[in-house]
C-alpha positions as CSV (number, residue, x, y, z in Angstrom):
1,X,0.0,0.1,0.1
2,X,2.9,2.5,0.9
3,X,4.7,1.7,-2.4
4,X,1.3,2.3,-4.3
5,X,0.8,5.7,-3.0
6,X,4.2,6.5,-3.1
7,X,4.1,5.6,-7.2
8,X,0.7,7.5,-7.1
9,X,1.8,10.7,-5.4
10,X,5.2,10.7,-7.7
11,X,3.0,10.0,-10.8
12,X,0.6,13.2,-9.8
13,X,3.4,15.4,-9.0
14,X,5.0,14.6,-12.5
15,X,1.8,15.2,-14.4
16,X,1.2,18.5,-12.6
17,X,4.6,19.8,-13.5
18,X,4.3,18.6,-17.0
19,X,0.8,20.5,-17.3
20,X,1.7,23.6,-15.9
21,X,5.2,23.8,-17.8
22,X,3.2,22.8,-21.3
23,X,-0.2,24.2,-20.5
24,X,-2.3,21.8,-23.0
25,X,-5.8,22.8,-24.3
26,X,-7.4,20.0,-23.5
27,X,-11.0,20.9,-24.6
28,X,-9.6,22.7,-27.5
29,X,-10.9,25.7,-26.6
30,X,-8.4,27.7,-28.9
31,X,-10.0,26.8,-31.9
32,X,-13.4,28.2,-30.8
33,X,-12.0,31.9,-31.2
34,X,-13.2,33.2,-34.5
35,X,-11.2,33.9,-37.4
36,X,-10.8,37.3,-38.8
37,X,-13.9,37.9,-40.4
38,X,-12.6,40.5,-43.0
39,X,-10.7,37.7,-44.5
40,X,-11.8,35.3,-47.5
41,X,-11.8,31.8,-46.7
42,X,-9.1,31.5,-49.8
43,X,-6.7,33.8,-47.9
44,X,-6.4,32.2,-44.8
45,X,-5.3,34.1,-41.7
46,X,-3.1,36.8,-41.3
47,X,0.4,35.9,-40.4
48,X,1.5,39.4,-39.6
49,X,4.9,38.8,-41.1
50,X,5.9,41.1,-43.7
51,X,9.0,41.9,-45.4
52,X,10.4,44.9,-46.9
53,X,8.0,47.8,-47.9
54,X,7.0,47.7,-51.8
55,X,8.2,50.2,-54.1
56,X,4.5,51.0,-54.0
57,X,1.9,50.0,-51.5
58,X,-1.6,48.5,-52.3
59,X,-4.6,49.0,-50.3
60,X,-4.3,45.6,-49.4
61,X,-1.2,45.6,-47.9
62,X,-1.8,48.9,-46.0
63,X,-4.8,47.3,-44.3
64,X,-3.1,44.2,-43.4
65,X,-0.4,45.9,-41.8
66,X,-2.6,48.4,-39.8
67,X,-4.6,45.4,-39.1
68,X,-1.5,43.9,-37.4
69,X,-0.3,46.9,-35.5
70,X,-4.0,48.4,-34.3
71,X,-3.9,47.9,-30.3
72,X,-7.4,47.6,-30.4
73,X,-7.5,44.9,-32.7
74,X,-5.1,42.9,-30.4
75,X,-6.9,43.6,-27.4
76,X,-10.2,42.1,-28.8
77,X,-8.5,39.1,-30.0
78,X,-6.8,39.0,-26.4
79,X,-10.5,38.9,-24.9
80,X,-11.8,36.3,-27.2
81,X,-9.0,33.9,-26.1
82,X,-9.5,34.8,-22.5
83,X,-13.3,33.9,-22.8
84,X,-12.2,31.0,-24.9
85,X,-10.0,29.8,-21.7
86,X,-13.3,30.4,-19.3
87,X,-15.3,27.9,-21.8
88,X,-12.6,25.3,-21.0
89,X,-13.2,26.1,-17.0
90,X,-16.8,25.3,-17.3
91,X,-15.9,22.2,-18.9
92,X,-13.4,21.1,-16.4
93,X,-16.0,21.1,-14.0
94,X,-18.0,17.9,-15.3
95,X,-14.6,16.1,-14.6
96,X,-13.4,14.8,-11.3
97,X,-11.0,16.5,-9.0
98,X,-7.9,14.4,-7.5
99,X,-5.8,16.2,-5.1
100,X,-2.6,14.2,-3.4
101,X,-1.1,15.2,-0.1
102,X,2.2,14.3,1.5
103,X,3.0,15.5,4.9
104,X,5.7,15.0,7.4
105,X,6.5,16.3,11.3
106,X,8.8,15.7,13.7
107,X,8.5,16.5,17.7
108,X,10.4,15.8,21.0
109,X,8.7,15.3,24.5
110,X,9.6,14.4,28.0
111,X,7.6,12.3,30.3
112,X,7.9,12.5,34.2
113,X,6.3,10.2,36.5
114,X,5.2,10.7,40.1
115,X,5.8,7.1,41.1
116,X,9.4,6.3,42.0
117,X,9.4,2.6,40.2
118,X,8.2,4.4,36.9
119,X,11.5,5.6,34.9
120,X,10.8,9.2,33.5
121,X,13.0,9.9,30.0
122,X,12.7,12.0,26.8
123,X,11.6,10.8,23.3
124,X,10.7,11.8,19.7
125,X,8.4,11.2,17.5
126,X,8.0,11.4,13.4
127,X,4.8,11.4,11.4
128,X,5.1,10.7,7.9
129,X,1.6,10.7,5.7
130,X,0.2,10.3,2.2
131,X,-3.3,10.8,0.8
132,X,-5.5,11.1,-2.5
133,X,-8.5,12.3,-2.5
134,X,-11.2,11.9,-5.0
135,X,-14.5,14.3,-5.4
136,X,-16.8,14.2,-8.6
137,X,-20.0,15.9,-8.7
138,X,-22.4,13.6,-10.3
139,X,-25.9,15.6,-9.8
140,X,-26.0,19.3,-9.7
141,X,-29.7,20.0,-11.2
142,X,-28.0,21.9,-14.2
143,X,-25.6,24.1,-12.5
144,X,-22.5,23.4,-14.4
145,X,-24.8,23.3,-17.5
146,X,-25.8,27.1,-17.4
147,X,-22.5,27.9,-16.6
148,X,-21.0,26.6,-19.6
149,X,-23.8,27.8,-21.6
150,X,-23.1,31.4,-20.0
151,X,-19.5,30.9,-21.0
152,X,-20.3,29.9,-24.7
153,X,-22.4,32.9,-25.3
154,X,-19.9,35.6,-23.7
155,X,-17.6,34.0,-26.1
156,X,-19.8,34.3,-29.1
157,X,-20.2,38.0,-28.1
158,X,-16.4,38.3,-27.7
159,X,-16.0,36.8,-31.0
160,X,-18.5,39.1,-32.6
161,X,-16.7,42.0,-30.9
162,X,-13.6,41.2,-32.2
163,X,-15.2,40.9,-35.7
164,X,-16.8,44.5,-35.0
165,X,-13.6,45.8,-34.1
166,X,-11.6,44.3,-37.3
167,X,-14.2,46.0,-39.3
168,X,-13.9,49.4,-37.8
169,X,-10.0,49.3,-37.8
170,X,-10.5,48.2,-41.8
171,X,-12.8,51.0,-42.5
172,X,-10.0,53.4,-40.5
173,X,-7.3,52.2,-42.8
174,X,-9.1,52.3,-45.9
175,X,-9.9,56.2,-45.1
176,X,-6.7,56.7,-44.4
177,X,-5.6,55.0,-47.7
178,X,-8.1,57.0,-49.8
179,X,-7.3,60.3,-47.8
180,X,-3.6,60.0,-48.8
181,X,-4.8,59.3,-52.5
182,X,-7.1,62.3,-52.4
183,X,-4.3,64.5,-51.1
184,X,-2.2,62.9,-53.8
185,X,-4.7,63.9,-56.2
186,X,-5.3,67.5,-55.2
187,X,-1.5,68.1,-55.2
188,X,-1.4,66.7,-58.9
189,X,-4.5,69.4,-59.5
190,X,-2.8,72.2,-57.4
191,X,0.4,71.6,-59.6
192,X,-1.7,72.0,-62.9
193,X,-3.4,74.8,-61.6
194,X,-0.4,76.6,-61.0
195,X,1.0,75.9,-64.3
196,X,-2.3,77.4,-65.8
197,X,-1.8,80.6,-63.7
198,X,2.0,80.6,-64.9
199,X,0.7,80.9,-68.5
200,X,-1.8,83.1,-68.0
201,X,0.9,85.3,-65.9
202,X,3.2,85.3,-69.0
203,X,0.3,86.0,-71.7
204,X,-0.4,88.9,-69.2
205,X,3.0,90.3,-68.9
206,X,3.8,89.7,-72.6
207,X,0.6,91.9,-73.8
208,X,1.1,94.4,-70.8
209,X,4.9,94.7,-72.2
210,X,3.3,95.1,-75.6
211,X,0.8,97.8,-74.7
212,X,-1.9,95.8,-75.3
213,X,-3.7,95.0,-71.6
214,X,-3.6,97.1,-68.7
215,X,-1.2,97.1,-65.7
216,X,-4.4,95.4,-63.7
217,X,-4.6,92.5,-66.1
218,X,-1.1,91.4,-64.9
219,X,-1.2,92.3,-61.3
220,X,-4.7,90.0,-61.1
221,X,-2.6,87.3,-63.1
222,X,0.2,87.7,-60.5
223,X,-2.3,87.4,-57.8
224,X,-3.9,84.2,-59.1
225,X,-0.6,82.8,-59.4
226,X,0.7,83.3,-56.1
227,X,-2.8,81.8,-54.6
228,X,-2.1,78.6,-57.2
229,X,1.5,78.4,-55.6
230,X,-0.1,78.8,-51.9
231,X,-2.4,75.8,-52.8
232,X,0.2,73.7,-54.0
233,X,2.0,74.3,-50.5
234,X,-0.6,73.1,-48.7
235,X,-1.7,70.2,-50.8
236,X,2.0,69.0,-50.7
237,X,1.7,69.6,-46.5
238,X,-1.5,67.5,-46.4
239,X,0.0,64.6,-48.7
240,X,3.0,64.3,-46.3
241,X,0.6,64.6,-43.3
242,X,-1.7,61.5,-44.7
243,X,1.2,59.5,-45.3
244,X,2.7,60.1,-42.2
245,X,-0.6,58.8,-40.6
246,X,-0.5,55.4,-42.8
247,X,3.1,54.9,-41.8
248,X,2.6,55.5,-37.9
249,X,-0.7,53.1,-38.1
250,X,1.5,50.6,-39.8
251,X,3.9,50.8,-37.0
252,X,6.6,52.7,-39.0
253,X,8.3,55.9,-38.3
254,X,6.3,59.0,-39.9
255,X,9.2,60.3,-42.3
256,X,9.1,56.3,-43.8
257,X,9.1,57.3,-47.6
258,X,5.5,55.8,-49.3
259,X,4.3,55.5,-52.8
260,X,0.5,54.3,-52.8
261,X,-0.3,52.3,-55.6
262,X,-3.8,52.9,-57.0
263,X,-6.1,55.6,-58.0
264,X,-9.9,57.1,-56.7
265,X,-10.9,55.6,-59.9
266,X,-14.9,54.3,-58.9
267,X,-15.0,50.7,-58.3
268,X,-17.9,48.7,-60.6
269,X,-19.2,46.5,-58.1
270,X,-22.0,47.7,-55.8
271,X,-24.2,44.3,-56.2
272,X,-24.3,44.0,-52.5
273,X,-26.5,47.0,-52.5
274,X,-29.8,46.1,-52.8
275,X,-33.4,47.2,-51.5
276,X,-33.1,49.3,-48.0
277,X,-35.5,46.5,-46.6
278,X,-33.6,43.5,-47.6
279,X,-30.4,45.4,-46.1
280,X,-32.0,45.6,-43.0
281,X,-32.8,42.3,-42.6
282,X,-29.5,41.1,-43.8
283,X,-27.7,43.4,-40.8
284,X,-30.0,42.2,-38.5
285,X,-28.7,38.6,-39.2
286,X,-24.8,39.7,-39.9
287,X,-23.9,42.7,-38.2
288,X,-21.3,41.6,-35.4
289,X,-22.8,44.2,-33.2
290,X,-26.2,42.3,-33.2
291,X,-24.8,39.4,-32.9
292,X,-22.8,40.3,-29.9
293,X,-25.7,42.1,-27.9
294,X,-27.9,38.9,-28.7
295,X,-25.3,36.5,-27.4
296,X,-24.7,39.0,-24.1
297,X,-28.4,38.2,-23.6
298,X,-28.5,34.5,-24.1
299,X,-25.4,34.7,-21.5
300,X,-27.6,36.7,-19.3
301,X,-30.3,34.1,-19.3
302,X,-28.3,31.4,-18.8
303,X,-26.9,33.3,-15.5
304,X,-30.3,33.3,-13.8
305,X,-30.5,29.5,-14.3
306,X,-27.4,29.1,-13.3
307,X,-27.9,31.4,-10.1
308,X,-31.1,29.5,-9.5
309,X,-29.7,26.0,-9.8
310,X,-26.9,26.8,-7.4
311,X,-29.3,26.9,-4.4
312,X,-30.3,23.3,-5.3
313,X,-29.1,20.2,-3.6
314,X,-25.4,18.4,-5.4
315,X,-24.4,14.9,-5.3
316,X,-21.0,13.9,-5.3
317,X,-18.8,10.9,-5.3
318,X,-16.3,11.3,-2.8
319,X,-13.1,8.6,-2.2
320,X,-10.1,8.9,0.2
321,X,-6.9,6.7,0.4
322,X,-4.5,7.5,3.3
323,X,-1.3,5.7,4.5
324,X,0.3,7.1,7.8
325,X,3.6,6.2,9.4
326,X,4.6,7.1,12.8
327,X,8.1,6.3,14.1
328,X,8.4,7.0,18.1
329,X,10.8,5.9,20.7
330,X,9.5,3.3,23.0
331,X,8.7,5.9,25.6
332,X,5.5,6.4,23.3
333,X,4.9,3.1,22.8
334,X,7.0,2.5,19.5
335,X,6.1,2.5,15.9
336,X,2.7,3.1,14.3
337,X,1.1,2.1,10.8
338,X,-2.3,3.2,9.8
339,X,-4.4,2.7,6.4
340,X,-7.5,4.5,6.0
341,X,-9.8,3.9,2.7
342,X,-13.0,5.4,2.4
343,X,-15.7,5.7,-0.7
344,X,-19.2,7.2,-0.6
345,X,-21.8,9.7,-1.7
346,X,-22.1,13.2,-0.7
347,X,-25.2,14.9,-0.4
348,X,-25.3,18.6,0.0
349,X,-28.4,20.8,0.6
350,X,-28.5,24.7,1.0
351,X,-30.9,24.9,4.0
352,X,-30.7,28.5,4.6
353,X,-28.1,31.1,2.9
354,X,-30.0,34.6,4.4
355,X,-31.9,35.1,1.4
356,X,-28.8,35.7,-0.5
357,X,-30.0,33.5,-3.6
358,X,-33.1,35.4,-4.1
359,X,-31.2,38.5,-4.4
360,X,-28.9,36.4,-6.8
361,X,-31.6,35.5,-9.0
362,X,-33.5,39.1,-8.8
363,X,-29.9,40.5,-10.0
364,X,-29.5,38.2,-13.1
365,X,-33.3,38.7,-14.0
366,X,-32.3,42.3,-14.1
367,X,-29.6,41.8,-15.8
368,X,-31.5,39.9,-18.5
369,X,-34.0,43.1,-18.8
370,X,-30.6,45.5,-19.4
371,X,-29.5,43.0,-21.9
372,X,-32.9,42.8,-23.8
373,X,-32.6,46.8,-24.1
374,X,-29.1,46.7,-25.1
375,X,-30.1,44.4,-28.3
376,X,-32.8,46.8,-28.8
377,X,-30.6,49.6,-29.0
378,X,-27.9,48.0,-30.7
379,X,-30.4,46.9,-33.6
380,X,-32.0,50.8,-33.6
381,X,-28.3,52.1,-34.3
382,X,-27.8,49.6,-36.8
383,X,-30.4,50.1,-38.7
384,X,-29.6,54.0,-38.2
385,X,-26.1,53.8,-39.6
386,X,-27.4,51.7,-42.5
387,X,-30.1,53.7,-43.4
388,X,-27.5,56.5,-43.2
389,X,-24.8,54.8,-45.5
390,X,-27.0,53.6,-47.9
391,X,-28.2,57.0,-48.4
392,X,-24.8,58.5,-48.4
393,X,-24.3,56.0,-51.3
394,X,-26.7,57.2,-53.7
395,X,-26.1,60.4,-53.1
396,X,-22.3,60.3,-54.1
397,X,-23.3,57.9,-56.7
398,X,-25.2,60.6,-58.3
399,X,-23.0,63.3,-57.5
400,X,-20.0,61.4,-58.8
401,X,-21.4,61.4,-62.4
402,X,-22.2,65.1,-61.7
403,X,-18.9,66.5,-60.8
404,X,-17.5,64.4,-63.2
405,X,-19.4,66.5,-66.2
406,X,-18.7,69.4,-64.3
407,X,-15.1,69.1,-64.9
408,X,-15.1,68.5,-68.3
409,X,-17.5,71.8,-68.5
410,X,-15.0,74.0,-66.5
411,X,-11.8,72.5,-68.5
412,X,-13.8,73.6,-71.8
413,X,-14.7,76.6,-70.7
414,X,-11.2,77.4,-69.3
415,X,-9.8,76.4,-73.1
416,X,-12.3,78.6,-74.7
417,X,-11.7,81.7,-72.5
418,X,-8.0,81.3,-72.9
419,X,-7.9,81.3,-76.3
420,X,-10.3,84.6,-76.3
421,X,-8.1,86.2,-74.3
422,X,-5.0,85.1,-76.2
423,X,-6.5,86.6,-79.3
424,X,-7.8,89.8,-77.6
425,X,-11.3,89.3,-77.4
426,X,-11.5,88.0,-73.6
427,X,-10.9,89.8,-70.2
428,X,-8.5,88.7,-67.3
429,X,-11.4,88.7,-64.9
430,X,-13.1,86.2,-67.4
431,X,-9.9,84.3,-67.8
432,X,-9.6,83.9,-63.5
433,X,-13.2,82.9,-63.3
434,X,-12.7,80.3,-65.4
435,X,-9.6,79.2,-63.7
436,X,-11.3,79.4,-60.7
437,X,-14.4,77.5,-61.4
438,X,-11.9,74.6,-63.1
439,X,-9.9,74.7,-59.7
440,X,-13.1,74.1,-57.8
441,X,-14.5,71.6,-59.8
442,X,-11.8,69.4,-59.6
443,X,-11.7,69.8,-55.9
444,X,-15.3,68.7,-55.7
445,X,-14.7,65.9,-58.0
446,X,-11.8,64.5,-56.2
447,X,-13.6,64.6,-52.7
448,X,-16.9,62.8,-54.2
449,X,-14.3,60.2,-55.4
450,X,-12.8,59.9,-52.2
451,X,-16.6,59.8,-50.3
452,X,-17.9,57.4,-52.8
453,X,-15.0,55.0,-52.0
454,X,-15.6,55.4,-48.3
455,X,-19.3,55.4,-48.6
456,X,-19.2,52.3,-50.3
457,X,-17.2,50.4,-47.3
458,X,-19.6,52.0,-44.7
459,X,-22.3,50.6,-46.1
460,X,-20.7,46.8,-46.2
461,X,-19.5,47.5,-43.0
462,X,-23.1,48.6,-42.0
463,X,-24.3,45.1,-43.4
464,X,-21.6,43.4,-41.2
465,X,-19.6,42.0,-44.4
466,X,-16.8,44.3,-44.9
467,X,-13.5,42.2,-46.3
468,X,-11.2,42.1,-48.5
469,X,-13.6,41.4,-51.4
470,X,-15.0,45.1,-51.2
471,X,-11.6,45.9,-52.5
472,X,-11.6,44.3,-55.6
C-alpha cells in the first residue's frame, strides 16, 4: 500500500509539473476563437509577418499592416482568447478532481512520573503521511450546464466584438488610404492649376509689355499665380500628413517614404446594394454588433438558470486513500502504521443562505432586462447607420457623375476663355473666373471620389459584410 501511494503521488506530481509547463488545451477551446471575418476563406489567417516595403503600396497591404499593428484589434483578440479559456474552465467542472497530499512532522517530548518505580525519560516522534482524495460531482440540477452555456454565449459575444473591431479598423485604414490618395490627386490638380496660372501670367505680362493690356491684368494674373502656389504648398503638406498617418498606423516612423498604388477610380462592384428593407434584414442577421448583443442576452439568461441551480442540492462521489507511518521512541509506545480507505456519496443541501440566493436571482433577472434593452438599442443603431450609409452612397454615386461632367465643362470653358484672351477678345477677369471654376470643379470631383469609396466601405460595414473582397 505504501509503495502504491508513493507511485501515485510521484505520477501526480510529475503530471502537474508537466501540465503547468506545457499548458495543454485539453478541450480545444483555442479553436473556438473566431477567424478574422475581414478575410476570405481562400486567403487564410493573417500571419502579420511582412518583408520590406514594396515600391508602391496597394490598399490591401496597407489594411493588413494596420490591422496587425492596431492595439484595439489585439485587445479584442486577447479578450476572445480569455473567454475561450473560460469555456474550458466551465467544461472542466464536469470532470472529477483528484488531490494528493504528502506530509511529515517531527517532535520531541518528555514524560515524568510521580511514582519512583516508573522511569521518566525523553523521546521523539516522526510522522509521515500520504493521501489521495477524489471528488466528483455527479448531479447538480443544471448548474454546470448553465455555467457552460453562459461561457459559450460570452465567447460568441467576444468573437462578434472582435469582428466588429476588425471591421471598424478596416474602415479606418481604408479611410486613411483614400485620404492619402485624395491628397495626392489634389496635389496633382494644384500643380496643374499653378502651371495654368503661370501661363496666364506670361500672357498677361507679354500683352502688358506690348501695350495691349492694362497693368491691372498683369497684377490680377500675378495674384492668381501666388494663390495657386499657396494651394500647392498646402496640398503638399496635406499629402505628407496623410502618408505620415499611414506610416504610424503601420508601425513605421512617420518620415518613412511611401508610394501608394492605385487611384480614386470608382469601383464597379456595388452588387451588395439591394433594397433598403432587404439590407435591414441582412444587417440584423450578420452585423457583429447585433450578434454580440444577442449572445450577451443569451448569456444573461443562462446566468439566471445558474443562480437558481446553485441553490439546489448536489450529489458527489467522494473517495479517500490515506497511509500514515509514525516512528516513535519506546517511551511513546513504539512505531505505528495506519491505513484508511473510504468511498461514498456526499449530498449537499443549502438549507438557509440568508435570502442571498433570492437576490442573486433578482440581480441576474435585472441583467437580462438590461441585455434586452441593449439588444434593442444596438439593432436601432445598426438600422440608423445602415440607412445613413445607404443614402450617402446613393448621393455620392449621383454626385460622382455630376462632378465628372462639371470638370469636363469647366475645362472646356477654360480652354475657350484662354483662346479668347490670347486673341485679344476676352478679359483677365473672365479668364480668372474660368480658372477658379475649373479648380473648384476638380476639388469637388476629388472629394466626391474619396467620399464614394469610403461610403461604399461603410455601407458594407453597416451590413456586417466588410472584407477584402470589397476592395476588388
